[in-house]
Structure formats: structure tokens, C-alpha cells
N, C-alpha and C positions, 0 to 999 in steps of 0.2 A: 433351415428353420430359424425364425427370428429369436433373438435373445429376449429375455424378460427381466424386468427389474422393478423394484419399488420406486427407485429414483435413478434418473440419468443426469449426471453432472456433466455439463458441457464446458470444457476448459480444464486443463491439467496444470494450471499455475498453483501458487501456494494457497489461494483462496479455495479452488476446487478440491485440492488434496486435503486441506483442513476440514472442509465440509464432509468429504467422503469418509475421512477417518472418524469424525465425531458421529456421523450417521451409522456407520457399520458397527461401531462399538455398542450402539443401542439396538442392534439387531435388524437394521434396515438393509435390504438387498440393493447394492449400489453398483452401477456401471459408470465409469469415468471415460469420457471420450475427448481425446486431445489430438488435434490434427498434426502436430509436430512432436516434439519431445517434451516430457514433463518439465515445467519451469523454464522453458527455452525462450519465452517472450518477455513480457514486462517483469516477471518475477526475477529471472536470471540477469536482468539488465538494470536493476534498481541499485540505489546507493546503500541499502541495508539499514537505514535509520530506524530507531525505536524511541519515540518520545511521547510525552504527555502534555506538552505545552500547546494546547489547542485553544481556540476561542469558544468552541461549543462544549458545554458541560457534558453532552452526550458522548463526544469524542474523548474527553478526559476519562470518563468512566469506562468507555470501551478499551482505552489503552491501559488503564489500571488492570483490567481483567487480562488483557493480552500479556502484559508483563508477568503477571502471576502464572499464566499458562506457559510462558517461555521458561520460567524458572523450574517448572516440573516436566518440561518436554523430554529431557534425557531419561528421567525415571519412567515416563509414560511410553516412550518409543525407542529408547536405547540410543538416541542420537543427540549429541551435544549441539545446541543451537549456536554455540560460539558467541554468546551474548557478552559483550564487553561494555561495562558501564564507564565509558569515558566522559559522559556528560554531554549535554546539549546546551549550546550557548547562542542566544539571539543577540546580535549587535544592532543597536538602535541609534538612529541619527536624526530623528525629527521629533518635535514636541508632540505631534499626533501619535507617533509610535510609542513614545514614553508614556503618555497618558493611557493608551490602550493596554499596554502590557502591565503597567502598575495596577490598572483596574482588574486585570485578569488574575493577578497573584492571589488575592483572597479566595477566589473561586477555586483555583488549583489546590490551595490549602484545605478548603472545605471538603473537597472530594478526594483527599488523601495524598496529594503530591506535596508532602510536608517539607521536603528538602529543596523545592524550587524557591529561588530567592532573587532579589534585586542585587545587581552588582554595579558599582560606580565604574567610570571609565578606567581609573588606575588599576583597580582589581581585575577588571575585564582583560586588560593587557597582560597582567600577571598570569591569569588562567590560560590565556591563549597567546603565547609569545609570537605567533606568526602574524597577529593582527596589528594593523597600524591605522593611522588617520586621526587628525585633530578634530574631526567632526563628530566623534563618538560621544553620545550623551549618557550612555550606560547600557544596561542590558539585563536579561534574565538568564539564570543558569540553573539547571537541574542536574546534579552530579550522578543521579541514579538512572538517567536516560543513557542511551548509547547506540551501539551498532551490533547487528547479529548477521549470521550467514544465511542468505536466502536459499542457497543450495541445501544446506544442512536442514533447515526447517522444512522445506518442501520434501526432501528425501525422507525425513523422519515420519511425516504424515503419510506419504505415499507408501512406503514400505510397510508401515504398520497397518494401513488400510488393506493392502494386499494380504497380509498375514491373517487378517480377521475375515477375509472372504470377499473383499471388493474386487471387481474385475476392472482392470485399467487398460484401455485401448489406446496405444500411441500410434501416430501416423494415420489416424482415421478422422475424417472430417464429417461434421453434421451437415446434411443437405436439406433437411426439412423437419418441421415439427407439426405433426398432424393432430387435429382436435375435432371433436364431435360432441354435440349436446352441451357445449360450454366447458368441456374439460379436455385435458391432454390425453391422447390415446397412443401415440406412436412417435418415435424419433427415427428419422431416416438418416443413414450414414453411408459412407463409401464402402463400408464393410458389411452392410446389411441393416435390416430394421431392428429396432429394439422396442418391444411392447412395454409401455409404462404409463402410469397415471400422473407422474410428476417429473418435472424438468427443473434443474437449477441452472440458471444462466450465469455462468462464471467465466464468460468468454472475454473479459477484459475489454480491450480497445475494440473488439469485434462484437461486443454485447448488443449493439444496435442491430447488427445483421441477424443475430439469433432471434431477437425480438421480432423483426420483420417476418421471419419464417413462421412465427406463431401468430402474426397479425397484431402484435403489441408494439407500441411506440416506447422504446427504451432510449431516453435522451443522453446518450454517451457518445462523445467524439474523441478521436485519437489525436494526441499532440506529441510529436517527436521531442525527446530530450536527449542531449548528448552528455556523456560522462567521459572525463579524461583522467588518466593516472600518470603521475610524473615518474621520472627516473628517481633513483635513491636521493633522498634529501637529508643530510645530517641534522638539519635544524628541525625536522619534522619528527617529534617524539611520538611513540606509540600511544601515549596517554593524552595527547592533545585533544581537546574536546571537539566534537562535531560543531562546527561554527557556521552560523547563518547570518549573512549581512541582509537584514530583513528588507530594507528599502530597495535593494536590487535583486534579491533572491539568490545571490552568489553564495555558494556553500562549499565547504571542504572538510575532509576528515582523514585521519591516517589510513593508509592502505599499504600493508607490507612495510617496506622501508621508504615509501614515498607518500604522496598525498593524492587522494581522489577528490575531484572538484567538478562543478558544473554550475549552470545558471539558466534560468528561463528568460525569455524576452517578452516585452509587452505587446509586440505585434505578431505573435505566433499565429499560424494558420493550421487548421486541422489537416492531417496527412497520415498515411500509413507507412511513410518512408522510414526505414531503419538504417539507411546509409549514414555513416558519420559525416556530419557537416563541419568540415575543418575551418570554415569561415567563422565558426563560433569562437575560435581562439582570438581572432581579431576583434570580434564583437565584445568579448569579455576583457580585452587587454587593459582598457582604462580602469575598469573596476578592480581587476586583479592587482595592477600596479599600485593603485591607491590603498587598497585594503589589505593586501598580503604581498608586499613587494618581493619577498624571498621566493615566493611561489612563481612570480612572474619570470624569474631567471632560470627556472628549472626546465629541463628537457621533458618531452612527452614520451612515455614508454608505451602506452597503449590507449585505445579509446573505443567506445562503442555507443550505439544509440538504441534507445527503447521507446516505448509509447506510454504516455500517461493516458488513462481512461477518464475523461473529464465530464462531469455533469454541470448544469448551469449554476448550481449552488456549491459546488466543490464538496458535496457530501455523497456517500455511497447510496445505492438503491438496494435495500435489503427486505426480504420477505416475499410473500405471495402477492401477485397482482390481482386487482379486483375483477378484471374483465375476462380472465381465463383460469378456471380452476386447475390447480396443479402446476401452474407456471410461476416459478420463484426466481427472484433476482438476487444476485450477490455480485454487484459490479459497480463501476463508476467511482472508484475510490480516489481519484484525483491525486495520485501520488502517494497515498497512504495505505495501499492494499497489503503490502508485506507486513507492516507492523500491526495491522488490524486483523490479519488472518486468523491467529489463534482464537481470539474472542468471537469473531464472526462464525467460524465453524462450530464452536461450542453453542452459541446462542441460537443459531438457526436449526441445529440438530435438536436442541431442546424444544423449540417451537414446532418443528415438523412432527415430532413424536408425541406431542400433546402435553409436554411439560410447559410450565410458565417460565419464559426466559428470565435469567437472572437480572437482565437489564431491559428496560423498555426500548423498543426499536421504532416507535411510532414516528420519530423525527425523520427516519430514513425510508419511510414507506413510499412506494411508487406513486401512490395517489397524491402526494404533496404537490406535484406539478399541475394537477388539475384543481386542487382545493386552495392552493396558495399558502398552505401551512408550511412555510419554508424558513429554516434558520441557517443561513450560509455559514460555512467555515471560512474564517478570514485569515487564519495563520497557515497559509499555503505557500509553497515555494516551487 
């Protein structure tokens, strides 16, 4: 006999688990389908950053809400998100970057990020002793940003969703989304069919594949990103801020008694490969030696690779699609999914159950790719 559900959530990363939790606590019957283990893909392989220094005001507001929800996560779910406010520091090295970030500061203040501030090069080096380079013109710093635990946040939402009645299927793959009369009717899986009138596409880098099963174009492409963690480094203090060399996208933050670091490349190609690309160390070597020379001398303790789920404008796709009733998207976060998950789950659950969402999500609508109503996010790494 097929299962029945009000909603089938496809994907058991932090986004899917947050949506499931927020839906089920509002009385919605939910089944989550995850083809591997919860949080085992992009969620479990991300850097864990939580920031509000975005170029889009919609993302700033989204992150304000996410931070508030992270602060209450332990009270709500019993799980400590391990949110450490070590701060986020953007290192800027061109006049264009300086002009852009100085222009953004008043917007951040307007929307409540009151402690974000400009720092001159001398103070920047005091805040981040690992940073070097005579080309630094200044930067922005928000001390109340930081890092949190992707595993803890995902577990908190998943365990609480289960306790409230959600059914979570791990090791089960979606094989089809059937629809009739313009609406979702059935989700086919390797464990049997699920009768439902609503699907949330939270499949991350595979969101495009789920869209194709439903006959919907979901413009998400997978881009591998490598993360490396060093051996113990006495110079790397636990309170060193998350540091981003904006011009190169090189970033690092404390991880245990070492540093976690990574960088994107301008000529990246879409791929589903999650094998560690050790040639990235050579590709990053010049940047690391210039910007963080103490890091360049450290040994590598471990490394892993995960997938960014990237949209053309580096903004997520959120909400129902126009062409198929009952098909919702929560995907395409372009590297920001973990930090946006608390707010996304809350807002989409409000919308689905007939409440007015606390924030407008129109900028993230699927239809924007057809209408051209696009506001790209520029502060991406």
C-alpha cells in the first residue's frame, strides 16, 4: 500500500529537515525522502559560515531571521547549534571592492546589522593576525557573524520533526513525480509510491533532476568545492574571525586546533564529482602564501569535497512554481544553504499553511528566470 502525505520533501539536507520540522509543527503530514543519509551531501561538507554581509537586502533580512532562529534552536529542539560568534571579515584589495562594500554598509545598518563596520588595513591585521599583504585597502567586519555546526542544526531539525510525526526515509531515492490535471499526484521512490499533492524540491545539487521528473526546468548546476583542514597550528586562535579575501574568494576559519580553508576558481565547470582535488592546493598556493603565509607552511590533516548548487543569479529558488500546482522549490542556494536554512523552513511553512510569510520571497520566485525580475547576489565565495 502506498504511503500518503500532505507534503513529500525530496532531500534530507539541512534545508529539507528545516522545512519538514516547520511544516510538521504546524500540523502538516510530512514524508522526507533522502537517497543517502541525512545531511551527508552539501550540508555535511560545507564550511558552516553564518553571515549577514550580503549585497541583496533580501538576503540580509533572511539572515537576520536565520540568526534569530539559530539563537532559539536549542530551546526549540534541544540541540545546541554550536553557534560561535567569531565574526566575519572581508578583506578588500581593489578600489571597486572598497566602493561596493562602503556602499553596502548603510544598507546593512538599515536592516539591523548594526555592528557591521568598516575597518582600515591596520585594524584588519589586528583583528586577523593570520592575514598579510601590502595590497590590503581595508575591509568590513561584523563581530556577531560566525560559524555553527551543520551536523547539529540538521540533527536538531530532523530529530524534532520525527518526534512531531514526520516520517523520514533514508537510503530511498525518488524516481518520478507524477502529475495530472496540472497538479502533483504521486511521488515514486525505490521504496514504493507516496500519494501526495505537494512536493518540496530540496535536492540541492540534484534539484534540476527532480525538476525534470516533474517536467519543470529548475536552473541549478553542481559545482565541486574542496575544503582542507590543517594540522594543529599554534598561531591559529579559536577566536580568529572567518576571513574572506574577496578578490580571490580564498577563505579560512578556525577548526579545532587548526584552520579550515578553501577557494573557488574562476574557470570552474559543473560536475557531480566529490573526489578531493588535491591539485587545488597547488592552485591556491600563491594566494595562500601572499595572504596567509603561516597557513602556507602548515600540514594538511584532512580534506573533503562537496557540491555548491548554483543558479544563474546566485540566489535560491523558493516557493511554488507557476506551471505545476503543488511543486515547490527550496534549492539553488549557491553556497549559502546552511546559513539560510532556519529562515527558509520557517518562511515556506508559513506560506504553505496559509500564513503570510514574515518576509517577502518574491525576489526568489522561480518565475524570475522567465520574467527577468532578477537581483543577483554579488557577495558570493
